C-alpha positions as CSV (number, residue, x, y, z in Angstrom):
1,X,0.8,5.8,15.3
2,X,-2.2,3.6,14.9
3,X,-2.4,0.2,16.5
4,X,-1.8,-2.6,13.9
5,X,-5.5,-3.6,13.5
6,X,-6.4,0.1,12.9
7,X,-3.9,0.8,10.1
8,X,-5.2,1.2,6.6
9,X,-3.6,-2.0,5.3
10,X,-5.3,-4.1,8.0
11,X,-8.6,-2.4,7.4
12,X,-8.4,-3.0,3.6
13,X,-7.5,-6.7,4.2
14,X,-10.5,-7.2,6.4
15,X,-12.8,-5.5,3.8
16,X,-11.4,-7.7,0.9
17,X,-11.9,-11.0,2.8
18,X,-9.5,-13.6,1.3
19,X,-7.3,-11.3,-0.7
20,X,-3.9,-10.7,0.9
21,X,-2.7,-7.1,1.4
22,X,0.9,-6.0,1.7
23,X,1.4,-2.5,3.1
24,X,4.5,-0.9,1.5
25,X,4.3,2.6,2.9
26,X,6.7,4.5,5.1
27,X,6.2,8.1,6.3
28,X,8.2,10.6,4.3
29,X,8.7,8.4,1.3
30,X,8.7,10.2,-2.1
31,X,5.8,9.4,-4.5
32,X,8.3,8.2,-7.1
33,X,9.5,5.6,-4.6
34,X,6.0,4.2,-4.4
35,X,5.8,4.1,-8.2
36,X,9.0,2.1,-8.2
37,X,7.7,-0.3,-5.6
38,X,4.5,-0.8,-7.7
39,X,6.6,-1.5,-10.8
40,X,8.8,-4.0,-8.9
41,X,5.8,-5.8,-7.4
42,X,4.2,-6.1,-10.9
43,X,7.3,-7.2,-12.7
44,X,8.7,-9.6,-10.1
45,X,5.6,-11.0,-8.5
46,X,2.8,-10.4,-11.0
47,X,0.8,-8.2,-8.8
48,X,-2.0,-6.5,-10.8
49,X,-4.1,-4.6,-8.3
50,X,-2.7,-1.7,-6.2
51,X,-4.3,0.8,-3.9
52,X,-2.4,4.0,-3.2
53,X,-3.6,5.9,-0.2
54,X,-2.6,9.5,-0.2
55,X,-3.5,12.5,1.9
56,X,-3.9,16.1,0.9
57,X,-0.5,17.6,0.6
58,X,1.3,14.3,-0.3
59,X,1.8,15.4,-3.9
């Protein structure tokens, strides 16, 4: 497990500057669960931009 500052969400937040980043991932989560989380965030919170980080073999 990476230290909190080294995790992809923290790295992306630093790169984006003032834009907040919410990491929604959990190891072992099905791809369809991520799609549902994206739909929920868009519908309920108006989030328009998403970054999905996947590794080879995730799909």
